[in-house]
C-alpha positions in Angstrom: -1.5 10.0 -29.5 -2.3 11.1 -25.9 -3.4 9.0 -23.0 -6.7 10.4 -21.8 -7.4 8.3 -18.8 -7.4 4.8 -17.3 -11.0 3.7 -16.8 -12.1 1.1 -14.2 -15.2 -0.9 -14.9 -17.1 -1.2 -11.6 -20.4 -2.7 -10.4 -20.9 -0.6 -7.2 -20.5 2.8 -8.7 -21.5 4.8 -5.7 -19.1 3.0 -3.3 -16.2 3.4 -5.7 -17.1 7.1 -6.3 -17.0 7.7 -2.5 -13.6 5.9 -2.2 -11.9 7.8 -5.0 -13.4 11.2 -4.0 -13.7 11.0 -0.2 -11.1 8.5 0.9 -8.3 9.1 -1.7 -9.2 12.8 -2.1 -9.2 12.9 -5.9 -11.3 15.6 -7.5 -14.4 14.5 -9.4 -14.9 16.1 -12.8 -18.7 16.4 -12.7 -20.1 15.1 -9.4 -21.9 12.2 -11.0 -22.1 10.2 -7.8 -24.4 7.6 -9.3 -22.6 7.3 -12.6 -22.6 5.8 -15.0 -19.3 7.6 -15.6 -17.0 9.9 -13.6 -13.4 11.1 -14.1 -11.2 11.9 -11.1 -8.0 14.0 -11.1 -5.3 14.6 -8.6 -4.4 18.1 -7.5 -1.3 18.1 -9.8 -0.4 16.3 -13.0 -2.3 15.4 -16.2 -3.2 11.8 -15.4 -6.8 10.8 -14.6 -8.7 7.8 -13.3 -12.3 7.2 -14.5 -15.0 4.9 -13.3 -17.5 3.4 -15.7 -20.5 1.4 -14.8 -19.8 -2.2 -15.8 -23.4 -3.0 -16.8 -23.5 -0.1 -19.2 -20.3 -1.2 -20.9 -21.6 -4.8 -21.0 -24.5 -3.5 -23.1 -22.1 -1.6 -25.4 -19.6 -4.5 -25.8 -21.9 -7.4 -25.3 -19.1 -9.6 -23.8 -18.4 -8.5 -20.3 -19.5 -11.0 -17.7 -21.4 -10.1 -14.6 -19.0 -11.6 -12.1 -15.4 -10.5 -12.0 -12.8 -12.2 -9.8 -9.2 -11.7 -9.0 -7.1 -8.5 -9.2 -8.0 -6.7 -12.4 -5.9 -3.6 -12.2 -3.3 -1.7 -10.2 -3.9 2.1 -9.9 -0.7 4.0 -8.9 -0.7 7.4 -7.2 2.4 9.3 -6.5 2.4 11.3 -3.2 5.0 13.6 -1.6 4.7 12.3 2.0 3.6 8.7 2.1 3.3 8.5 5.9 1.1 11.5 6.1 -1.1 10.5 3.1 -1.5 7.0 4.6 -2.5 8.5 7.9 -5.1 10.7 6.1 -6.7 7.9 4.0 -6.9 5.4 6.9 -8.6 8.1 9.0 -11.1 8.4 6.2 -11.8 4.6 6.1 -9.1 3.0 3.9 -7.4 -0.2 5.2 -3.8 -0.6 4.2 -2.8 -4.1 2.9 0.9 -3.3 3.2 3.2 -0.5 4.1 4.3 2.2 4.1 7.5 0.3 3.3 10.5 0.4 1.0 10.0 -1.2 -2.4 13.3 -0.3 -3.9 16.1 2.0 -2.9 14.3 4.7 -4.8 10.7 4.3 -3.7 8.5 3.6 -0.7 5.0 2.3 -1.2 1.8 1.3 0.5 -1.1 -0.8 -0.9 -4.8 -0.8 -0.4 -7.9 -1.9 -2.3 -10.9 0.0 -3.6 -14.5 -1.3 -2.9 -14.3 -3.4 -6.1 -11.0 -5.0 -5.2 -8.8 -3.0 -7.5 -5.3 -2.6 -5.9 -4.1 1.0 -5.3 -0.4 1.6 -4.9 0.7 4.8 -3.2 4.2 5.7 -4.1 6.7 8.1 -2.5 9.7 8.6 -4.7 12.9 9.1 -2.8 14.4 11.2 -5.6 13.3 14.8 -6.3 10.4 15.4 -8.7 11.5 16.5 -12.1 
C-alpha cells in the first residue's frame, strides 16, 4: 500500500488554490485553478496535498453536508528555516496564528489557516534531516 495524497474538501476552490500555490509556494500538478481537483507538491519529498471541490464529492457520496464547521484537518509542512519561510508566507498574505515558537525540544512550529479554515502547521526540525 502507498499513500498517494491527503485530499481536502473545499467550497471556495479558487481561494484555496491561490493559498496553496501562491502563499505556501507548493507546485500545482496541472494548473486547474478552478478545480474541481488539483494536487500540490513541495519542492522535495513524495508527499502531496490535493484539493477537491466539496460539491462534486457531495454528488458522488451523497452524504456531505453543505456547511462545515470547526477544524477539519491539520496539514503539516516541514521547512528548513521556519523564520525565513514564515516571513515569506506572511509577505504573500498569510496570517500566523502562533509562532514561530518551540513545540518540543526537537521542533519549532508556526500555525496558520487556509481560506477554508484548515490549520496548517509549519515545522522546523531541530535534528538533521535523514
